[in-house]
N, C-alpha and C positions, 0 to 999 in steps of 0.2 A: 615749437610748432603748435598752432591752434588745434584744438580737438575737432571743432567744426569751423569750416571756412567756406562761406558763400560768396560768390563773385558774379555780379551782373546776372542775377537770376531773373528770368522772365517766364511768366505763365499765361497762356491764352486758353480760353475755353471755346471749343468749336461748336457752333450751333447753326440753326437754320439761317441766321442773319450773318454768318461768317464768324471770324475770330473776335472774341470779346476779351480785351486785356484785363487781367486780374492782378498781376505783379509785374513791375517794370524796374529793371536795373537795380535790384536789391543787393547790397554788399553788407555782410554781417559775419562776425566771427565770435567764437567762444573758446576760452582757454580751459584746460582741465580744471575741474572744481569751481569754475566761475558761475555766478548767477546773473543772467542778463534778462531784462524785461523787454518784450516787444509790445508796444502799446499803441492803440489807435481805436477809432470808431468802427462800428459794424460796416463791413464792406471795404475796409481799408487794405485787405490782403494779408492780415496777420495769420489767420488759420490756414489759408492757402499756402503760405510760405512754410508753415509747420508741416502741413500734409505732404508737401513736395519733399521735405527732408526725409520723411518716412517712406516715400515711394508709394503713397496710398491714393494719389490722384488717378482718376479713371483714364486708362490708356487710350480709349477710343475718342474721348472728348476733351482731353487736356493735352496741351503741347508745352513741354518744358524745355527751356534753353538756358545756357549759362553753366555755371559750375557749382556743385555742392560736394565738398570733400569732407569725409568723416575719418579722422585718424589717418589722413593722407589718401584714403581710397575714394575715387570718384563715384558718386552715387547716381548722377544723371545718366540715364540710359541703361541702368542695370535691369535685368529681368527679375521676375518674381522669385525664381529659384535662387538667384544670387543675393537678393535682398533678405531672404528669410533668415539666414544666420545672423544678420546684423540687428534685426528687430529683437527686442527683448533683452539680449545680453549687451548689445551695443547702444541702441537707441530704443527708448520706451516712451509711451505717451499716456498721460492722464487726460481723458476726454472730458468735455464740458458737462455733459449730462450723464451721471453715473447710472441712473435708472434705465436709460435706453442703451447704455454701453454694456451693462451686465446682462447675461442671458437669463431671461425670466423663467426658462424651463429647467434650469440647473441650480442645485444648491451651491452656496458660496464655496464650501469645501471642495466640491467637484471642479469648479472653475479654477480655483487656485492650484489644485493637484495636477490637473491637465496641463496648465501653463508651466508648472515646474517640470513635468515630464517631457515637455517639448524641447527643453534646453539641456536636459541631463538624463542619464540612464538611471532612473529611480524606480523602485518598487512603489506600489500604491501606498504602503505604510510609510515609506520614506518621504514620498511626496506630500502626504497629509501632515507629517511632522514638520516639514519645511513650511507648509501653509500655516500651521499653528504658530510657528516662530515669526512668520511674516506679519500675521495679524497682531501678535504681541508687540512687534516692533513699531507698529503704527498707533499704539496706544489703546488697543482693544483688550479689555480685561477678561470678559466672558468669551474666550475664543471658542470653546466647545459649542456654545449656543449659536454663535455666528456661523461657524462652519456648517452647522445643520440647517441654517436659515435659508429661505428663498429671498431674492433681492427685494421683493415688495414688502417683506416683513421688517426691513431695517429703515431707520430714519435717514433723512438726507445726509446728515453729517456722518453717520455710520457707513452709508454706501460710499461716500467720498473716501473714507479711510480704507475701505475694501479696494477701491480703484487704485489708491496709492500703493497698497500692498501688492496688488496684481502687477502694477507697473514696475515695482522695485524688487520683485521676487527673485530675479536673477541678477541683481546688482548691476544695472546698466551704467555705462559711463556717461550717457547723456539722457536726461529726463526732460521731455517736453510736456509742460503742464498748460493745457488749453483752458483758460478761464476756470481754474479749479475751485474758486470760492464764490463764483457768481450765484446769487440768490441764497447764500448762507447768511445766518445772522452774524452780528459782529463778534460774538464770543466764539462761535464755531470757526469763523474765518481766521481769527487770531490763532486758534488751536491748529488749524490746517497749515498756516504759514510757519508756525513754530515747528511742526512736524517735518515740513519740507526742509527747513533750515537744519534740523538735527540730522536728517538723512544726508544732506549735503556735507555736513561736517564729519559724520561717522564713516562715510563711504567715499568721500572725495568726488561725489557725483556732480557733474555740471548740470545746471538747470536753465532751460529756456522757458520763461513763463510768459504766456500770451494773456493779455488782460486789457480791460479798459478802465480799471480802477487804479487811480494814482496813489491811493493809500497803500495798496498792495505793492506797487512799484517802489514806494519810499521805504516800506518795511523790509522787503525781501532782497531787492536787486542791488548789485554793485554798479552795473552799467545799464543804460536804457536806450532803446531806439524807438523813435516815434514814426509811425506810418500814416500816410494819407494817400488815398487813391492809388494804391499799389506801389508807392515809393516811400523810402525812408527820408524824411525831411530834416531830422535832427537826431544826433546820437552823442553820447558822452557819459561821464560819470553821473550817476543818479543824483547825487547831492547838487552837482553843478547845474544840471538841466532843470531840476525842480526849483532851485533858488534863483536862477537867472536864465530862463529859457531864451534862446536866441531867435527862434522862428515864431512868427506871429500865430501860427496854428497851435503850436505847443502852448503858448501863453493863453490862448483862448480856451483850450481844454482845461488847463489848471485853474483859470479864473472861474470856470463853470462848476468847480467842485465846492459844495458848501462845507464849511468847517465849524467845529464847536466854538462858540463865542461870536460867530458872525451876527447872530440875531441881537445880541446885547449891544453891539456897535450900531445897529440900525433896526429898531423895533417897529418902524413905520409899516402900516398896512400896505403902503405903496412900494415896499421893498421889492427889489428884483435881483436875481442872481446875474452877475456879470454886467450890471448897469448901476448908474448913480441914481439912487432913489430920492423921492421927494421927502421933505421934512415931515416928521410925525404930526398927525392932526391933533387938535386939542382934546378930542374925545376918542377913545379906542373903539374899534368895531363892536366888540362885545364887552360889557362890564358886568359887575356883580348885580346890577339892577336890571340887566337885560332878561326878558322872560325866558324860561327854560322851554326848549322845543322837544328834546328827547330826554327821557329819564328811565334809567334801569335801576331796580331796587331788589337786592338779594337774589340775583338771578343765578339759577343752576341749570346746567345742561348735562345730562348723563347719557352714556352709551353702554350697551351690554358688552362686557369684555369676555365673559364665559357663559355660554348658553347651557341650560339644563332643563329637562322636562319637569324637574322639581324646582318650584320657585325659590325654595330656601337655598338651593345650590347655585342659582344664577348670580353672577357677579357683575357689578356695575362700575364704571369708571366716570368720574366727574371731570369732563373736559373744561367746564366752567363751574366755579364754586363761589357762591355768595358775592357776586360781582355787583357793585353799585357805582353809578356815575351819572352825571347829567351834562347835557350839551346845551348851551344857550344859543338863542337865535343869532345868526351871523358869525358864530364862532367856528374856528377850526380846532377840533379836539383830536389829539393823537392817541393811538394805542401802540405801545412798544413792548417788546419782550422777546426772549429767545424762541427758537423754533419749538413748536409743541406747547407753548405757554397758554394757548386758548384764544388768541387774538381773533383769528378768522371765525372760529366757532361762535364767539360772543357777537361778532359783527352780523353773522347770519341769524342769530337769535333776535337781535334788535331790529333787523330788517324783516322779521317774520318769515324768513325762509326756512328756519327751524323753530319748532315750538320750544319754549322754555319748559324744563322739567318742573321747576319751581320758580317763584319770584314773579315780579311784575315789570312789564315794559310799557311805558306810556309815551305816546307821540302827540304833542300839542294837547295834553291833558287826557287823551282817550286811551284806555287800556286795550292793547292790541289783541289780547285773548278774547275780548268780548265783541269785536267788530263783526257786523253782519256783512253780507255780500256787497251791498252798496257802499258801506263805509270802508271796506277793505279795498275796493276798487279805487276809491278816492285816496286812500293811503298809498297805494301803489303809484299813483300819479305824483304824489307829493314827495315820495321817498324812493330814491333810485340807488342802484348799486353798480359800481365799476369794478370788474374783476381783475385779478392779477395777470392772468394769461390772456392777453387780448386776442391771440390767434384762435385759441380753442373756444372762446366765448362768442365768437362771430361765426355765423353759418357760412361755410365755404361755398355753398351752392346757391346763395342768394345775393343779389346785388345790394349795394349800400342803400339804394332807394327803397327797396323792400324792407330792409332791416331797420331803417330809421322811420319810415312812414307808418308801418303796421302798428308799432306801439302807440303812436298818436291816435290812430283810429280805434284801437282796442280799448284804450283808456278814456276815450271820449274827448280828447283835446282837440282833434280835428273834426270839422263839420262833414267833410267829404274827402275823397281821395285827392282832389286837386289841392285842397287846403293842407292835407298831410304832406304832399310833395313840397309845398311852400315851406312848411315847418322844417322838413328834412333839409332842404337847401339852406335855410337860415341857421340851423344847428351846425351843419357842416362848415359853413363859412365862419361861424363864431369861433370854432376851434382851429381856424387857420387853413382849412382845406377849401377846395373850389367845387362849384356846382357840377362841373364836368366829371368829377370823380364819382358822382352818384350812380352811374351806370357800370361801375367796375365791381369786381369781386374782391374779397379780402386778400387773396394771395398776391394781388398786384401792388400791395402797399408794404412799406417797411414796418419794423416793430414800433417805432415812434409814431408813425401815421396811424397804425392800427389802434394804438392807445388813445389817440385823438378821436378816432371813430367811436371807440367805446364810450368816451366822454360825451360825444355828440349824441349817441343813442340815449344816454341818460338825460341830456338837456332837452331833447326834442319834445318831451312831455311837460316841460316847464316846472321842474320840481323845486322844492324848497330845501331838501336835505339830500345829500349824496354820500354814500359810503364808498371810500376809495381803498380797496384792498391791495396794498403793495403795488401801486400802479407804475412805479419807476424802478423796481428792484433789479430788472434785467436790462435796463436801458443804458446806453452810453451817457457819459457825463454831460455832453452838450445837449442831447435829446432830453435827458432828465431835467436839466435847467429850463429848457423850453416848456416842458409839461408843468413844472412847479410854478414858473412865471405865469403860465396860462391859467392855472388854478387860482392864483391870487387875483388875476385880472377879472376872471369870471365871478369870483366872490364879491369884488367891488362893484361890478357892473350889474349883477343880477341879485345881489343880496343873499347868496347861497350860504348854507351851513354844511360843514364837512365833518365826517368821522374818517380820519386818515390813519390807516394801519401801515406800519412800516417796521423795518429792522435796522434802518440807518439812523442813528441818533443825530448826526448833523442835518439830515433832511428833515427829521421831525422837529428839531429845534428851530430851523429856519422857517418852516411853513406854519407850524401850529401855535395856538395861543396857550393851550394847556395840554398836558399829556398825562395819561395813566399808564403805569408800568405793571405788566402782568407776569406772574410766575406761577407755574403749576395750576393754572385755571383761576387764580385769585388776583385781584387788583391789590398790589402791595403798597402803591404810592401814587398820589395824584399831585402834580405840581405845575407851576407856571413854566412855560417852555422857553421864555425869552433868555434865560441863563441857567441851563440845566446844571452846570457844575456848581453854581452857587446855591441851588435849591435842593439838590439830591441828598437824601439821607439814608435810604434803604440800601442794604448790601447788594440787592439785585440791580438797582439802578447804577450804583457805583461800579459794579462789575461790567455793565454794558458801557459805561463811560470809559472805563479803563481799556476796553477792547477797541475803542475808536483809533484808527490808524491816521495820524496827521500826515498831510501831504507836504507841507513845508512850514517851518517855524524857525525862530532865531536860534534855537539851541542845537548844538551838535548832536545830542542824543536823539532828537526827533528825526534828524537826517540819516543817522547811522542805520544801516540795515541790520536785521536780527542776527546775521552772521557775525557782525562786529560787536553788537551789544552782548552776545552770549560768550564772546571770547575772553 
């Protein structure tokens, strides 16, 4: 008998416009100890399905029909009191964002201890002992420090380990992992998947993993179900679906995933993901003879880590140390590295958003530290920044028209407000949106559309250089492909130069011309990006390459999930 058996699940959300369908006729099952992936784009109904299993959908606005049986018990229609014993010991969930899921007002040890006491009659001392063991089981060595820590004091990877410890504290029979590796770097992602695999093997725990990352699907799951618009369009053994997808939608998603080696097969500046590219031109976009546009030399950026009224006792931490690189005009230069390696800090220093503690940054030959007000205003127009979180970088209280036209006026690109509105319309249309969208607010757009808006805001002032800080890290594979193709098109059409920061090596290799690898604030290697495996020599680069999860390849080993490879 299946541990989880879903039949004809339907979920509607009731609003002012009536019932909005979110899930339609979903059939899905998991056996004890099995790992199944539920994959699809944002809005496909993956997380709604998972939330329905847990009974966490809002009772007033969500209508659930169909059947969800866990260990033979019908879950649809259960009240909160009846659901409470099932959560934690029966079904547990790892939520997507650990920072917002953990209570910021409680120490980690308190959160774990309270969770342990909810399911067993334990003293405070016994609960903390179990919390200590749970943290050790998920690979945390310094458990005493972490138990005393507040959530904001931990790194993203450490918070994710704490979330897994919370979810598995009472050894549930089914673990629902909702996008557990989104926005983690490749090394941390591989660690998290290895951890989930080990917990699956040690405790016989079934796992339903919700994801849009086919690399995660290939590495972890035994079966996969593909969702689109609230329906499952394809299901089967993971190896079979990834190697020979039957549904056109599944094929399109897999084709949109860049893989290591794709750039070597087609180095053309006209390359596009999911499309047949033109033949490579005779002359590359940027060559060794192309003038340098941005140059960083021996750059340091330090922060105070321990404050003291005695200068001798004040301690500093070098987030960036002795970093040197140059970007040629028309080039796409990549920065890659694990979380906390200093990529974003270095980008903010070269964008003059943070001053360098030491070292020199030159843009088109001018030292940024010596720019006066007029020269700095000119630099701001020529040098733009697209931030990672498109939602928080846009003002929720202002329309797109205001947010796109005001920079053009402030930096002197537009002659008057009418001209600024024209530039805003042109920028928005250039990134694939329409003029009618100008009068809407940011909340009315999807994540991929907001990322296009962030790019339009940079383009409206007609820059020469754009820093792109992880612009695709949290996007679905098809939306990611659209943004990457758009960046290549804009580079060709407008002669732009990019500094692209990322943690996905396949994305970096596909998009960039050269790449610098950072580790602990230092650039440890700079190499041509068109074939990273052939050019990489530093241990940090090789470690990042080793952490890349292949979606499909000819070898059985690449298809086998971690559960099989570790057996």
